[in-house]
DSSP file (Angstrom, degrees, kcal/mol; ACC not computed):
  #  RESIDUE AA STRUCTURE BP1 BP2  ACC     N-H-->O    O-->H-N    N-H-->O    O-->H-N    TCO  KAPPA ALPHA  PHI   PSI    X-CA   Y-CA   Z-CA
    1    1 A M              0   0    0      0, 0.0     2,-0.5     0, 0.0     0, 0.0   0.000 360.0 360.0 360.0 120.5  -50.8  -10.1  -48.6
    2    2 A V        +     0   0    0      1,-0.1     0, 0.0     2,-0.1     0, 0.0  -0.741 360.0 161.1 -86.6 124.6  -48.5  -12.8  -47.0
    3    3 A D        -     0   0    0     -2,-0.5    -1,-0.1     2,-0.2     3,-0.1   0.378  48.0-124.0-124.6   3.8  -45.7  -11.2  -45.1
    4    4 A N        +     0   0    0      1,-0.2     2,-0.3     0, 0.0    -2,-0.1   0.766  62.9 139.6  54.2  30.5  -44.5  -14.1  -42.9
    5    5 A H        -     0   0    0      2,-0.0     2,-0.6     0, 0.0    -1,-0.2  -0.744  52.4-131.4 -96.4 149.7  -45.0  -12.1  -39.7
    6    6 A I        -     0   0    0     -2,-0.3     2,-0.6    -3,-0.1     0, 0.0  -0.929  19.9-154.5-102.8 123.4  -46.5  -13.6  -36.6
    7    7 A R        -     0   0    0     -2,-0.6     2,-0.4     0, 0.0    -2,-0.0  -0.892  15.1-178.7 -99.4 119.8  -49.3  -11.4  -35.2
    8    8 A L        -     0   0    0     -2,-0.6     2,-0.1     4,-0.0    -2,-0.0  -0.934  20.5-133.3-121.4 137.4  -49.9  -11.8  -31.5
    9    9 A T     >  -     0   0    0     -2,-0.4     4,-2.1     1,-0.1     5,-0.1  -0.390  32.9-104.9 -80.1 170.4  -52.5  -10.0  -29.3
   10   10 A Y  H  > S+     0   0    0      1,-0.2     4,-2.0     2,-0.2     5,-0.1   0.916 122.5  51.6 -53.7 -48.2  -51.6   -8.4  -26.0
   11   11 A N  H  > S+     0   0    0      1,-0.2     4,-1.9     2,-0.2    -1,-0.2   0.783 106.7  52.8 -66.5 -29.9  -53.2  -11.2  -24.1
   12   12 A E  H  > S+     0   0    0      2,-0.2     4,-2.5     1,-0.2    -1,-0.2   0.901 108.0  52.3 -64.4 -43.3  -51.3  -13.8  -26.1
   13   13 A I  H  X S+     0   0    0     -4,-2.1     4,-2.6     1,-0.2     5,-0.2   0.922 108.4  49.6 -60.7 -41.9  -48.1  -12.1  -25.3
   14   14 A H  H  X S+     0   0    0     -4,-2.0     4,-2.7     1,-0.2    -1,-0.2   0.919 111.5  50.5 -61.1 -44.0  -48.9  -12.1  -21.6
   15   15 A K  H  X S+     0   0    0     -4,-1.9     4,-2.1     1,-0.2    -1,-0.2   0.891 111.3  47.3 -60.9 -42.8  -49.7  -15.8  -21.8
   16   16 A L  H  X S+     0   0    0     -4,-2.5     4,-1.9     2,-0.2    -1,-0.2   0.898 114.6  44.9 -68.7 -42.9  -46.5  -16.6  -23.5
   17   17 A I  H  X S+     0   0    0     -4,-2.6     4,-3.3     2,-0.2    -2,-0.2   0.880 109.6  57.5 -68.5 -36.6  -44.4  -14.6  -21.0
   18   18 A G  H  X S+     0   0    0     -4,-2.7     4,-2.3    -5,-0.2    -2,-0.2   0.932 109.6  44.8 -56.0 -48.4  -46.3  -16.1  -18.1
   19   19 A A  H  X S+     0   0    0     -4,-2.1     4,-2.0     1,-0.2    -1,-0.2   0.869 114.9  47.4 -61.6 -38.1  -45.3  -19.6  -19.3
   20   20 A A  H  X S+     0   0    0     -4,-1.9     4,-3.2     2,-0.2     5,-0.2   0.889 109.0  56.1 -70.9 -38.7  -41.7  -18.5  -19.8
   21   21 A S  H  X S+     0   0    0     -4,-3.3     4,-2.7     1,-0.2     5,-0.3   0.953 107.7  46.3 -62.2 -47.5  -41.6  -16.8  -16.4
   22   22 A A  H  X S+     0   0    0     -4,-2.3     4,-2.6     2,-0.2     5,-0.2   0.944 116.3  46.5 -60.4 -45.6  -42.6  -20.0  -14.5
   23   23 A K  H  X S+     0   0    0     -4,-2.0     4,-2.9     1,-0.2     5,-0.4   0.947 112.0  49.8 -57.3 -48.9  -40.1  -22.0  -16.6
   24   24 A I  H  X>S+     0   0    0     -4,-3.2     4,-2.5     1,-0.2     5,-1.9   0.902 114.0  44.9 -54.6 -50.0  -37.4  -19.5  -16.0
   25   25 A Q  H  <5S+     0   0    0     -4,-2.7    -1,-0.2    -5,-0.2    -2,-0.2   0.893 116.5  46.2 -68.8 -39.0  -38.0  -19.4  -12.3
   26   26 A K  H  <5S+     0   0    0     -4,-2.6    -2,-0.2    -5,-0.3    -1,-0.2   0.913 123.3  31.8 -70.2 -43.0  -38.2  -23.2  -12.0
   27   27 A E  H  <5S+     0   0    0     -4,-2.9    -3,-0.2    -5,-0.2    -2,-0.2   0.858 138.6  10.5 -84.0 -38.7  -35.1  -24.0  -14.1
   28   28 A F  T  <5 -     0   0    0     -4,-2.5    -3,-0.2    -5,-0.4    -2,-0.1   0.792  68.0-159.1-117.3 -35.2  -32.8  -21.1  -13.4
   29   29 A A      < -     0   0    0     -5,-1.9    -4,-0.2    -6,-0.1    -5,-0.0   0.938  26.9-156.7  47.1  59.7  -34.1  -18.9  -10.6
   30   30 A P        -     0   0    0      0, 0.0    -1,-0.1     0, 0.0     3,-0.1  -0.301  22.9-155.0 -68.3 147.2  -32.1  -15.8  -11.7
   31   31 A D  S    S+     0   0    0      1,-0.2     2,-0.4    -2,-0.0    -2,-0.0   0.714  82.8  41.7 -81.9 -28.2  -31.2  -13.0   -9.2
   32   32 A V        -     0   0    0      2,-0.0     2,-0.4     0, 0.0    -1,-0.2  -0.955  63.3-160.0-132.4 142.3  -30.9  -10.5  -12.1
   33   33 A L        -     0   0    0     -2,-0.4     2,-0.4    -3,-0.1    18,-0.0  -0.978  13.7-168.9-117.2 132.6  -33.0   -9.7  -15.2
   34   34 A I        -     0   0    0     -2,-0.4     2,-0.5     2,-0.0    -2,-0.0  -0.988   8.0-166.3-124.9 127.5  -31.4   -7.8  -18.0
   35   35 A A        -     0   0    0     -2,-0.4     2,-0.5     2,-0.0    13,-0.1  -0.966   7.2-164.6-111.3 121.0  -33.2   -6.3  -21.1
   36   36 A I        +     0   0    0     -2,-0.5     2,-0.3    11,-0.1    -2,-0.0  -0.920  16.9 163.4-107.1 127.0  -31.0   -5.2  -23.9
   37   37 A G        -     0   0    0     -2,-0.5     4,-0.1     1,-0.1    11,-0.0  -0.878  40.0-136.1-135.2 164.2  -32.5   -2.9  -26.6
   38   38 A S  S    S+     0   0    0     -2,-0.3    -1,-0.1     2,-0.1    -2,-0.0   0.531  89.9  55.2 -95.8 -13.3  -31.1   -0.7  -29.3
   39   39 A V  S    S-     0   0    0      5,-0.2     5,-0.1     6,-0.0    -1,-0.1  -0.958  92.8-104.9-128.8 141.4  -33.5    2.2  -28.6
   40   40 A P    >>  -     0   0    0      0, 0.0     3,-2.4     0, 0.0     4,-1.8  -0.366  33.4-117.0 -66.6 144.8  -34.0    4.0  -25.3
   41   41 A I  T 34 S+     0   0    0      1,-0.3     5,-0.1     2,-0.2     7,-0.1   0.785 112.8  62.7 -52.7 -29.3  -37.4    3.1  -23.5
   42   42 A M  T 34 S+     0   0    0      1,-0.2    -1,-0.3     2,-0.2    -3,-0.0   0.813 109.5  41.4 -66.7 -26.0  -38.7    6.6  -23.9
   43   43 A V  T <4 S+     0   0    0     -3,-2.4    -2,-0.2     1,-0.2    -1,-0.2   0.861 136.6   4.4 -89.2 -37.0  -38.5    6.3  -27.6
   44   44 A S    ><  +     0   0    0     -4,-1.8     3,-0.7     1,-0.1     4,-0.3  -0.649  57.5 171.7-147.9  86.8  -39.8    2.8  -28.1
   45   45 A P  G >> S+     0   0    0      0, 0.0     3,-1.4     0, 0.0     4,-0.6   0.726  72.5  80.1 -67.9 -19.9  -41.0    1.0  -24.9
   46   46 A V  G >4 S+     0   0    0      1,-0.3     3,-2.1     2,-0.2    -5,-0.1   0.934  85.8  57.6 -47.2 -50.9  -42.4   -1.9  -27.2
   47   47 A A  G <4 S+     0   0    0     -3,-0.7    -1,-0.3     1,-0.3     4,-0.2   0.776 111.4  42.8 -59.5 -22.7  -38.9   -3.3  -27.5
   48   48 A Y  G <> S+     0   0    0     -3,-1.4     4,-2.3    -4,-0.3     3,-0.4   0.425  84.2 103.2 -94.2  -4.6  -38.8   -3.6  -23.7
   49   49 A L  H <X S+     0   0    0     -3,-2.1     4,-2.7    -4,-0.6     5,-0.3   0.903  76.0  52.7 -55.2 -52.6  -42.3   -4.9  -23.3
   50   50 A P  H  > S+     0   0    0      0, 0.0     4,-3.1     0, 0.0    -1,-0.2   0.906 113.4  44.5 -48.2 -45.5  -41.4   -8.6  -22.6
   51   51 A M  H  > S+     0   0    0     -3,-0.4     4,-3.2     2,-0.2     5,-0.3   0.933 110.7  54.4 -66.1 -43.3  -39.0   -7.7  -19.8
   52   52 A I  H  X S+     0   0    0     -4,-2.3     4,-1.7     1,-0.2    -1,-0.2   0.931 113.1  42.4 -63.0 -47.5  -41.4   -5.2  -18.3
   53   53 A I  H  X S+     0   0    0     -4,-2.7     4,-3.0     2,-0.2    -1,-0.2   0.938 115.0  50.2 -60.5 -49.2  -44.1   -7.9  -18.1
   54   54 A L  H  X S+     0   0    0     -4,-3.1     4,-1.8    -5,-0.3    -2,-0.2   0.932 111.9  46.9 -57.4 -45.3  -41.6  -10.6  -16.9
   55   55 A S  H  <>S+     0   0    0     -4,-3.2     5,-3.0     2,-0.2    -1,-0.2   0.812 111.2  51.9 -68.6 -26.9  -40.3   -8.4  -14.2
   56   56 A T  H ><5S+     0   0    0     -4,-1.7     3,-1.6    -5,-0.3    -2,-0.2   0.949 110.2  49.9 -70.1 -48.4  -43.9   -7.3  -13.1
   57   57 A R  H 3<5S+     0   0    0     -4,-3.0    -2,-0.2     1,-0.3    -1,-0.2   0.851 112.5  45.3 -59.9 -35.8  -44.8  -11.0  -12.9
   58   58 A R  T 3<5S-     0   0    0     -4,-1.8    -1,-0.3    -5,-0.2    -2,-0.2   0.428 111.1-124.7 -84.1  -3.1  -41.7  -11.7  -10.8
   59   59 A R  T < 5 +     0   0    0     -3,-1.6     2,-0.4    -4,-0.2    -3,-0.2   0.915  45.6 175.8  56.8  49.8  -42.5   -8.6   -8.6
   60   60 A V      < -     0   0    0     -5,-3.0     2,-0.2    -6,-0.1     3,-0.2  -0.676   9.0-163.4 -82.8 138.3  -39.0   -7.2   -9.3
   61   61 A S        +     0   0    0     -2,-0.4    -5,-0.0     1,-0.2    -1,-0.0  -0.691  59.6  42.0-116.2 171.8  -38.3   -3.7   -7.9
   62   62 A G  S    S+     0   0    0     -2,-0.2     2,-0.3     1,-0.2    -1,-0.2   0.840  72.2 180.0  61.7  39.0  -35.8   -1.1   -8.4
   63   63 A I        -     0   0    0      7,-0.3     2,-0.5    -3,-0.2    -1,-0.2  -0.517  13.3-159.1 -72.2 135.3  -35.8   -1.5  -12.3
   64   64 A D        -     0   0    0     -2,-0.3     2,-0.8     6,-0.2     3,-0.2  -0.946   1.4-162.5-118.8 108.8  -33.5    0.8  -14.2
   65   65 A Y  S >  S-     0   0    0     -2,-0.5     3,-1.9     1,-0.2     5,-0.0  -0.790  74.7 -31.4 -99.0 111.2  -34.4    1.3  -17.8
   66   66 A D  T 3  S-     0   0    0     -2,-0.8    -1,-0.2     1,-0.3    -2,-0.0   0.859 118.4 -55.9  56.7  34.3  -31.4    2.7  -19.7
   67   67 A G  T 3  S+     0   0    0     -3,-0.2    -1,-0.3     1,-0.1    -2,-0.0   0.601 108.4 124.4  77.4   9.0  -30.1    4.6  -16.7
   68   68 A A    <   -     0   0    0     -3,-1.9    -2,-0.1     1,-0.0    -1,-0.1   0.614  68.0-136.8 -80.0  -9.1  -33.5    6.4  -16.3
   69   69 A G              0   0    0      1,-0.1    -5,-0.2    -7,-0.1    -6,-0.1   0.870 360.0 360.0  57.7  39.1  -33.8    5.1  -12.7
   70   70 A V              0   0    0     -8,-0.1    -7,-0.3    -5,-0.0    -6,-0.2   0.430 360.0 360.0 -76.0 360.0  -37.5    4.2  -13.1
């Protein structure tokens, strides 16, 4: 069945985010990272996975997911 979806493994996602992280740091060097999702992280953390991986790679602390104060 052809559904036009792109299927990525967890390792592929990490590699893509790693490449994006290096580019973001080199070109922009942001002080703040913001993830916007439509569902609270407790319900669907998958929507926030790229930001979680990105913030971990950049060693960001004091992350607040939807006011949960994580």
